[in-house]
C-alpha positions in Angstrom: 13.3 11.4 37.9 14.8 13.0 41.0 13.7 12.8 44.6 12.1 16.3 44.1 10.0 14.9 41.2 8.8 12.0 43.3 7.9 14.4 46.1 5.8 16.5 43.8 3.9 13.3 42.7 3.4 12.3 46.3 1.9 15.7 47.2 -0.5 15.4 44.3 -1.5 11.9 45.3 -2.3 13.1 48.9 -4.3 16.0 47.7 -6.4 13.8 45.3 -7.1 11.3 48.1 -8.0 14.2 50.4 -10.7 15.5 48.1 -12.2 12.0 47.7 -12.2 11.5 51.5 -13.9 14.8 52.0 -16.9 13.8 50.0 -17.2 10.3 51.5 -20.0 11.1 53.9 -22.1 12.9 51.2 -21.5 10.2 48.7 -22.6 7.4 51.1 -26.2 8.6 51.6 -27.9 6.8 48.7 -27.7 5.9 45.0 -28.7 9.4 43.9 -26.0 11.0 46.0 -23.3 8.5 44.9 -24.1 8.5 41.2 -25.6 12.0 40.5 -24.4 14.0 43.4 -27.9 14.7 44.8 -28.4 16.8 41.7 -26.4 19.7 43.2 -23.8 20.5 40.6 -23.4 24.2 39.6 -22.5 25.2 36.1 -18.9 25.8 36.7 -18.3 22.4 38.2 -20.1 20.8 35.3 -17.9 22.7 32.8 -14.6 21.9 34.6 -15.4 18.3 35.4 -16.6 17.5 31.9 -13.6 18.9 30.2 -11.4 17.1 32.7 -13.1 13.8 31.8 -12.5 14.6 28.1 -8.9 15.5 29.0 -7.6 12.0 29.7 -4.0 10.9 30.2 -3.9 10.6 26.4 -4.7 14.2 25.7 -1.1 15.6 26.1 0.3 12.8 24.0 -2.6 12.7 21.6 -2.8 16.4 20.9 1.0 16.6 20.5 0.9 13.6 18.2 -1.8 15.1 16.0 0.3 18.2 15.4 3.5 16.3 15.1 2.1 13.9 12.6 -0.4 16.0 10.7 0.7 19.6 11.1 -1.7 22.3 12.2 -4.5 20.4 10.5 -4.1 17.5 12.8 -6.6 18.6 15.5 -9.4 19.0 12.9 -10.0 15.2 13.2 -11.8 15.9 16.4 -12.4 19.6 16.1 -14.9 19.4 13.2 -17.4 17.1 15.0 -16.8 18.7 18.4 -17.4 22.3 17.3 -20.8 21.1 16.1 -22.0 18.7 18.7 -20.9 20.7 21.8 -23.1 23.8 21.2 -26.0 21.5 20.0 -25.8 19.7 23.3 -25.5 23.0 25.3 -28.7 24.4 23.7 -30.8 21.3 23.3 -29.7 18.0 24.8 -28.4 19.1 28.1 -31.9 20.4 29.1 -33.5 17.2 27.8 -31.4 15.0 30.1 -32.0 17.3 33.1 -35.8 17.4 32.6 -36.0 13.6 32.6 -34.6 13.4 36.2 -33.1 10.0 35.7 -29.9 8.5 37.2 -28.4 6.8 34.1 -29.0 6.7 30.3 -30.0 3.1 30.5 -32.9 4.2 32.7 -33.9 6.4 29.7 -34.8 3.2 27.8 -37.7 2.4 30.1 -38.8 6.0 30.3 -38.8 6.5 26.5 -40.4 3.1 25.5 -42.1 1.3 28.4 -43.5 -2.2 28.4 -41.8 -5.5 29.2 -39.3 -5.4 26.4 -38.0 -2.0 27.5 -37.8 -3.2 31.1 -35.8 -6.3 30.1 -33.6 -4.4 27.7 -32.9 -1.7 30.3 -31.0 -4.5 32.3 -29.3 -5.7 29.1 -28.3 -2.2 28.1 -26.9 -1.7 31.6 -24.5 -4.7 31.2 -23.7 -3.7 27.6 -22.9 0.0 28.3 -20.9 -0.8 31.4 -18.9 -3.8 30.3 -18.8 -2.6 26.7 -18.6 1.2 26.4 -17.3 2.2 29.8 -14.7 -0.6 30.0 -13.4 0.1 26.4 -13.1 3.9 27.1 -11.2 3.2 30.4 -8.9 0.7 28.6 -8.2 3.3 25.9 -7.3 6.0 28.4 -5.1 3.6 30.3 -3.3 2.7 27.1 -2.5 6.4 26.5 -1.2 6.8 30.0 1.5 4.1 29.4 2.6 5.8 26.2 2.8 9.3 27.8 4.6 8.6 31.1 6.5 5.5 30.0 9.4 7.3 28.4 9.7 9.6 31.5 9.5 7.0 34.3 11.1 4.1 32.5 8.5 1.8 34.0 7.0 -1.1 32.2 3.4 -1.0 31.1 2.1 -3.1 33.9 3.7 -1.1 36.7 2.3 2.2 35.3 -1.2 0.7 35.1 -1.2 -0.7 38.6 0.2 2.6 40.2 -2.3 4.9 38.5 -5.3 2.6 38.8 -4.8 2.1 42.6 -4.9 5.8 43.4 -7.8 6.4 41.1 -9.8 3.5 42.6 -9.3 4.7 46.2 -10.7 8.2 45.8 -13.5 7.2 43.4 -14.7 4.5 45.8 -14.6 7.1 48.6 -16.3 10.1 47.0 -18.6 8.9 44.3 -19.6 11.4 41.6 -19.0 14.4 43.9 -15.5 13.3 44.8 -14.8 12.6 41.1 -16.2 16.0 40.0 -14.4 18.2 42.5 -11.2 16.2 42.1 -11.5 16.8 38.4 -11.6 20.6 38.8 -8.2 20.4 40.7 -6.8 17.8 38.3 -7.6 19.8 35.1 -6.0 22.9 36.6 -2.9 20.9 37.5 -2.7 19.3 34.0 -3.0 22.6 32.1 -0.7 24.5 34.5 2.1 21.9 34.3 2.2 22.0 30.5 1.9 25.8 30.3 5.0 26.1 32.6 6.8 23.6 30.4 6.4 25.6 27.2 8.8 28.5 27.9 11.4 26.1 29.3 11.6 24.0 26.2 11.4 27.0 23.9 14.4 28.5 25.7 16.3 25.2 25.4 15.7 25.2 21.6 16.9 28.7 20.9 13.6 30.7 20.9 10.3 30.5 19.0 11.6 32.1 15.8 14.4 29.4 15.6 11.8 26.7 16.2 9.5 27.9 13.4 12.4 28.0 10.9 13.5 24.5 12.0 9.9 23.2 11.5 9.8 24.7 8.0 13.1 23.0 7.1 12.0 19.7 8.5 8.3 19.4 7.6 7.9 22.1 4.9 5.6 25.1 4.7 2.5 22.8 4.3 2.9 22.0 8.0 1.5 25.4 8.8 -1.6 25.0 6.7 -4.1 25.8 9.4 -7.7 25.1 8.3 -9.4 22.5 6.1 -9.7 21.6 3.3 -6.1 20.3 2.8 -4.0 17.2 3.5 -6.2 14.3 4.5 -9.3 16.5 4.8 -10.9 15.9 1.5 -14.5 16.9 0.8 -15.9 13.4 1.8 -13.9 13.3 4.9 -15.1 16.7 6.0 -18.7 15.7 5.2 -18.3 12.6 7.3 -17.0 14.6 10.3 -19.8 17.1 10.0 -22.4 14.3 10.0 -20.7 12.9 13.1 -20.9 16.3 14.8 -24.6 16.7 14.0 -25.5 13.4 15.6 -22.8 13.0 18.3 -25.3 13.6 21.1 -26.1 9.9 21.0 -22.6 8.8 21.7 -21.6 7.5 25.2 -18.4 9.4 24.6 -20.2 12.6 23.5 -23.5 14.1 24.6 -24.8 11.0 26.2 -23.2 8.6 28.8 -20.9 10.3 31.3 -21.6 13.7 29.8 -25.3 13.3 30.3 -24.7 12.1 33.9 -23.2 15.5 34.7 -26.4 17.2 33.2 -28.6 14.9 35.3 -26.6 16.0 38.3 -27.1 19.7 37.7 -29.0 22.0 40.0 -31.4 22.8 37.2 -31.5 22.7 33.4 -30.0 26.1 33.1 -26.9 25.0 35.1 -26.7 22.1 32.7 -26.9 24.4 29.6 -24.4 27.0 30.8 -22.1 24.2 32.1 -21.9 22.6 28.7 -21.3 26.0 27.0 -18.4 26.6 29.4 -17.2 23.1 28.7 -17.2 23.8 25.0 -14.8 26.7 25.3 -12.5 24.8 27.7 -12.5 21.7 25.6 -12.1 23.3 22.1 -9.6 26.1 23.0 -8.1 26.3 26.5 -6.9 22.7 26.9 -5.5 22.6 23.3 -3.3 25.6 23.2 -0.3 24.2 25.2 -0.1 21.2 22.8 -0.1 23.4 19.7 3.1 24.8 21.1 4.5 21.4 22.1 3.6 19.7 18.8 5.4 22.5 16.8 8.3 22.3 19.3 8.5 18.5 18.8 9.0 18.8 15.1 12.0 21.1 15.7 13.4 18.8 18.4 13.0 15.5 16.6 13.1 15.2 12.7 9.6 14.9 11.4 8.3 11.3 11.8 11.6 10.1 13.3 9.8 8.7 16.4 6.3 7.4 17.0 3.9 10.3 17.4 2.4 8.7 20.5 5.7 9.0 22.3 6.6 12.5 21.4 5.2 14.3 24.5 6.9 11.8 26.8 10.3 12.2 25.0 10.0 16.0 25.3 9.4 15.8 29.0 12.2 13.2 29.5 14.8 15.3 27.6 13.9 18.9 28.5 12.0 18.7 31.8 14.0 20.1 34.7 13.8 18.5 38.2 10.5 19.4 39.9 8.8 20.4 36.7 9.2 16.9 35.4 7.5 15.5 38.4 4.7 18.1 38.0 4.2 17.1 34.4 4.0 13.4 35.3 1.6 14.3 38.1 -0.5 16.2 35.6 -0.7 13.1 33.4 -1.8 11.0 36.3 -4.3 13.7 37.2 -5.7 13.7 33.6 -5.9 9.9 33.7 -7.7 9.9 37.0 -10.1 12.6 36.1 -11.2 10.6 33.0 -11.2 7.1 34.6 -12.9 8.1 37.8 -15.9 9.5 36.0 -16.0 6.5 33.6 -15.9 4.1 36.5 -18.7 5.9 38.3 -20.7 6.1 35.1 -20.3 2.4 34.3 -21.1 1.3 37.9 -24.3 3.5 37.8 -25.7 1.2 35.1 -25.0 -2.0 37.0 -26.5 -0.8 40.3 -29.3 1.5 39.3 -30.5 -0.5 36.2 -29.6 -4.1 37.1 -28.7 -4.9 40.7 -31.4 -2.7 42.4 -34.1 -3.8 40.0 -33.4 -7.4 39.3 -31.0 -8.9 41.8 -31.6 -7.4 45.2 -34.6 -5.0 45.3 -35.6 -3.4 48.6 -32.1 -3.3 50.2 -30.9 -0.3 52.2 -29.3 2.7 50.6 -26.1 2.0 52.3 -26.1 -1.5 50.8 -26.5 -0.1 47.2 -23.7 2.4 47.7 -21.3 -0.4 48.8 -22.5 -2.5 45.8 -21.7 0.5 43.6 -18.2 0.5 45.0 -17.7 -3.2 44.3 -19.0 -2.7 40.7 -16.6 0.2 40.3 -13.7 -2.0 41.3 -14.7 -4.8 39.0 -15.1 -2.6 35.9 -11.6 -1.1 36.4 -9.9 -4.5 36.7 -11.5 -5.6 33.4 -10.4 -2.4 31.7 -6.8 -2.8 33.0 -6.6 -6.3 31.5 -7.9 -5.0 28.2 -5.5 -2.1 28.2 -2.6 -4.5 28.8 -3.4 -6.9 26.0 -5.6 -5.2 23.3 -4.9 -1.4 23.1 -2.1 -0.9 20.6 -1.6 1.5 17.7 -2.8 4.7 19.3 -3.6 6.7 16.2 -6.0 3.9 15.0 -7.5 3.8 18.5 -7.8 7.6 18.6 -10.0 7.6 15.5 -11.9 4.6 16.6 -12.8 6.0 20.0 -13.5 9.6 18.8 -15.1 9.0 15.4 -15.8 5.3 14.5 -17.1 3.5 17.6 -20.3 5.5 17.7 -21.0 5.8 14.0 -23.6 3.1 13.8 -25.7 4.4 16.7 -25.5 8.1 15.9 -29.1 8.2 14.3 -30.5 7.5 17.8 -29.5 11.1 18.8 -32.3 12.5 16.7 -34.7 9.6 16.4 -35.1 9.2 20.2 -36.2 12.8 20.7 -37.5 13.9 17.3 -39.5 10.9 16.0 -42.4 9.4 17.9 -42.3 6.2 15.9 -38.9 5.0 17.1 -39.5 2.0 19.3 -37.6 -0.3 21.6 -36.7 -2.7 18.8 -35.0 0.0 16.8 -33.1 1.0 20.0 -32.1 -2.6 20.6 -30.9 -3.1 17.0 -28.7 0.0 17.3 -27.1 -0.7 20.6 -26.6 -4.4 20.0 -25.0 -4.0 16.6 -23.0 -0.8 17.1 -19.9 -1.7 19.1 -19.1 -5.1 17.7 -19.8 -4.1 14.1 -17.6 -1.0 14.5 -14.7 -2.9 15.9 -15.0 -5.6 13.2 -15.1 -3.1 10.3 -12.4 -0.8 11.7 -9.8 -3.4 13.0 -10.7 -6.8 11.5 -11.5 -5.6 8.0 -8.8 -3.0 8.4 -10.7 0.1 7.4 -8.3 1.9 9.9 -5.8 2.0 7.0 -8.3 3.2 4.3 -9.7 6.7 3.8 -11.5 7.6 7.0 -14.8 8.5 5.3 -15.2 5.0 3.9 -15.5 3.2 7.3 -17.5 6.0 8.9 -20.1 6.4 6.2 -20.5 2.6 5.8 -21.4 2.4 9.5 -23.5 5.5 9.7 -25.5 4.6 6.6 -26.0 1.0 7.9 -27.2 2.4 11.3 -29.9 4.5 9.6 -31.0 1.6 7.4 -31.2 -1.0 10.3 -32.8 1.3 12.9 -35.5 2.7 10.7 -36.3 -0.7 9.0 -36.5 -2.6 12.3 -38.7 0.2 13.8 -41.1 0.2 10.8 -41.4 -3.6 10.8 -42.4 -3.7 14.5 -45.3 -2.2 16.5 -45.1 1.4 17.8 -44.9 2.1 21.5 -48.0 2.6 23.6 -49.6 6.0 23.3 -49.7 6.5 27.1 -45.9 5.9 27.3 -45.2 8.4 24.5 -47.4 11.0 26.0 -45.7 10.7 29.4 -42.3 11.0 27.8 -43.4 14.0 25.7 -44.8 15.9 28.6 -41.7 15.1 30.7 -39.0 16.0 28.2 -40.9 18.4 25.9 -38.9 17.5 22.7 -39.6 19.1 19.3 -39.9 17.2 16.0 -42.2 14.7 14.5 -44.6 13.7 17.3 -47.9 13.7 15.4 -50.9 13.1 17.6 -48.8 12.8 20.7 -48.2 16.6 20.5 -52.0 17.1 20.9 -51.7 15.9 24.5 -50.6 19.4 25.5 -52.5 22.6 25.2 -52.4 24.7 22.1 -50.6 27.4 24.1 -47.9 25.0 25.2 -47.5 23.7 21.6 -47.1 27.3 20.4 -44.5 28.0 23.2 -42.6 24.8 22.2 -42.5 25.8 18.5 -41.1 29.1 19.5 -38.6 27.4 21.7 -37.5 25.1 18.9 -37.0 27.9 16.4 -35.0 29.8 19.0 -33.0 26.7 19.7 -32.1 26.1 16.1 -31.0 29.7 15.7 -28.9 29.5 18.8 -27.4 26.2 17.7 -26.2 27.9 14.5 -24.8 30.8 16.5 -23.0 28.3 18.8 -21.5 26.4 15.9 -20.3 29.7 14.3 -18.8 30.8 17.6 -17.0 27.5 18.2 -15.8 27.3 14.6 -14.5 30.9 14.8 -12.7 30.1 18.1 -10.9 27.0 16.8 -10.0 28.6 13.5 -8.6 31.6 15.2 -6.5 29.4 17.4 -5.1 27.4 14.4 -4.5 30.5 12.2 -2.6 32.3 15.0 -0.2 29.4 15.3 0.1 29.3 11.6 0.8 33.0 11.6 -2.0 33.7 9.1 -2.8 37.1 10.6 -5.5 38.4 8.3 -7.6 35.3 8.5 -7.0 35.2 12.3 -8.6 38.6 12.6 -11.6 37.7 10.4 -12.2 34.5 12.5 -11.8 36.4 15.7 -14.4 39.0 14.7 -16.7 36.2 13.7 -16.2 34.6 17.2 -16.8 37.8 19.1 -19.9 38.8 17.1 -21.6 35.4 17.2 -20.9 35.0 20.9 -22.2 38.5 21.7 -25.5 37.7 19.9 -25.7 34.3 21.6 -25.1 35.8 25.1 -27.7 38.5 24.5 -30.3 36.0 23.5 -29.7 33.8 26.6 -29.7 36.8 28.8 -33.0 37.9 27.4 -34.4 34.4 28.1 -33.3 34.6 31.7 -30.9 31.6 31.4 -28.1 33.3 33.4 -30.5 34.8 35.9 -31.9 31.3 36.6 -28.5 30.1 37.7 -29.3 31.5 41.1 -32.7 29.9 41.4 -33.2 27.1 43.8 -35.7 25.3 41.7 -35.8 26.8 38.2 -37.9 24.0 36.8 -40.7 25.0 39.1 -40.4 28.7 38.2 -41.9 28.1 34.8 -40.3 28.3 31.3 -38.5 31.5 30.4 -39.8 33.8 27.7 -38.7 32.6 24.3 -38.2 35.7 22.2 
């Protein structure tokens, strides 16, 4: 690292702090402004900020590692579920969350179930989701940061953690959700730009792309370029497990719920939420991945296959091939990715503690200014706990990658559908899922060592157990009050098995909702086909499978064109300019 590199990092730090400071006044008005940005986010900010949150400090190292270790098939570990859940959330769940007009997903518990048990569990869930899910995710992201920039900076783990966390904490405390969101737009652009610039530099240093491909074939064999499943570790049962995850991932705090849902709650209207998630799907599945296909292939040519730990590959490439200035930009991009993820996760976790616990149970009736400052204190506390966990517990990054992205949420996945599609689910089924999910997942994956067994075994064990426990507990306990269910149904307008509750709306409204559901199912299928085509085209192009690339590209273009036409006919894109689309009535479902 040269003085020029450190100057680049310093400029980045000042820009990031400046964005947070700019939004300080708007964030300090009240809880809604601090945690959901006064519900003012446009679609493009939702798309950029959400992909930036998904693109943590681990993304460069993780995506490069997946290609380096597993060939072109490596990304399908997360591609398969993501290419399913992302369009499902864009079409269905994003508008559900926006319609509810809540501040956090813990608040959802009281809206969906009602009664004293739901009121009490809302506070319990707030503690559990903040100190459990939010802290674990922040610790995981922090662990990746130490792996990615450690080889470049030569710093020890503790120094990297303290440096990055201090900068993140300052601007998150200043700007709340708006500061985090608009910082993330800048941070995502910086992260992608730095790695795109790095690609031709390292290709030139290694003698050109043709030479690199020949070197990879000699080192890893032709099977490295097998681009689409099945193949390798992707057996039929593994693919089945990943597809199941994708169908239900909307219940995951790391997927369509949690900090993702917080962005939808912050949207100007439900149409901004939907289009923002569709934009996020394209950015997440294709745009942010392309640089690391190049770098993963390059890494195999630069280092004999499996000669170094996959989690260190990106950092070693930067250390060896990064010229002065660009090396600083790449490290700044990693810090940007770290901060974009952790700032949102801190804000998300603190929103539970303040909105669902502190304001309701500990100090009701205080001023808005007091609650905003309490949110800042909670943000600080959550980050400190996450840093301690990252220091002592987060090790073995491939096992943690699969745990965070696939396993940690397996037990609770049935909630994604049952909450919205089955009237009979009650608070006790919700409690059984949330209370058992995280500890049981950690125990099975790490303690019983399912991390070193075929993936589908641990996942299907947890997923099947979740269904059994949730449904059994629900049927053995009393249903929710009819009045609560009717209020939720009218507020959210979900499809599914709602029995007599559906009779609470007019026949015309029920007919409109049925048409909307059929339309949504068809558009979900189109969205999945579009996303599948996009990722398969990307993989096949890197594998130089030209005929299949063309077939997948045509599939992508045709399905997206049909999808776009249907949303245009519904008026979704036109409603992006409406000031209050939810008051303008539902679009025409054709």
